[in-house]
C-alpha positions in Angstrom: -20.2 -134.1 54.3 -22.4 -133.5 51.3 -25.3 -131.0 51.2 -28.6 -132.9 50.6 -30.9 -131.7 47.9 -33.7 -129.9 49.6 -35.5 -128.7 46.4 -38.5 -131.1 46.8 -38.9 -130.3 50.5 -38.7 -126.5 49.8 -41.3 -126.9 47.1 -43.6 -128.8 49.6 -43.0 -126.2 52.3 -43.9 -123.4 49.9 -47.0 -125.3 48.8 -48.1 -125.6 52.4 -47.7 -121.8 52.9 -49.9 -121.3 49.7 -52.5 -123.7 51.0 -52.6 -121.9 54.4 -52.9 -118.5 52.6 -55.8 -119.7 50.4 -58.6 -118.2 52.4 -60.9 -118.3 49.5 -60.7 -122.0 49.2 -61.0 -122.4 52.9 -64.1 -120.3 53.0 -65.6 -122.1 50.0 -64.7 -125.7 50.9 -63.3 -126.1 54.4 -63.1 -129.9 54.1 -61.3 -129.7 50.8 -58.9 -127.1 52.1 -58.1 -129.2 55.2 -57.6 -132.3 52.9 -55.0 -130.3 50.8 -53.3 -129.2 54.0 -53.1 -132.7 55.3 -51.8 -134.0 52.0 -49.0 -131.5 51.8 -48.1 -132.0 55.4 -47.8 -135.7 54.9 -45.6 -135.1 51.9 -43.4 -132.8 54.1 -43.2 -135.6 56.7 -42.2 -138.2 54.1 -39.6 -135.9 52.5 -38.2 -135.0 56.0 -38.0 -138.6 57.0 -36.0 -139.5 53.9 -33.2 -136.9 54.7 -29.9 -138.2 56.0 -30.4 -137.2 59.7 -26.7 -137.5 60.6 -25.9 -135.0 57.9 -28.4 -132.4 58.8 -27.6 -129.2 60.5 -28.9 -129.5 64.1 -30.8 -126.3 63.9 -32.5 -127.3 60.7 -33.3 -130.8 62.1 -34.8 -129.0 65.2 -37.1 -126.9 62.9 -38.3 -130.1 61.1 -38.9 -132.0 64.3 -40.8 -129.1 65.9 -42.7 -128.5 62.6 -41.4 -125.0 62.4 -41.8 -125.1 58.7 -41.5 -121.3 58.1 -38.1 -121.5 59.8 -37.1 -124.6 57.9 -37.9 -123.0 54.6 -36.0 -119.9 55.6 -33.0 -122.1 56.5 -33.1 -123.9 53.2 -33.3 -120.6 51.3 -30.5 -119.0 53.2 -28.3 -122.1 52.9 -28.9 -122.4 49.1 -27.8 -118.8 48.6 
C-alpha cells in the first residue's frame, strides 16, 4: 500500500485554521470571511473526495468524514514525520 500525498490537503487544512483565526477580517467583513471559510472548506471536501478511500487509515478517514479537521491535520503531520 502506498502512502498518498497529503500535501495539498494539509495546506488547505492549515488555510482553514488561518481563516478561522482571522478575527480582524471576520469583524471587518463578516460576509467575506464566511465566503473564505466556505471556499476553503469546499476545497478540503474536494481534496478529501479525491483520496483513495481503500488506502486510508481508518482513523484518518473517520476524522475527514466527521470533519474533525484539526485531528486530520495532526494525523497528517504525525504520519509525515
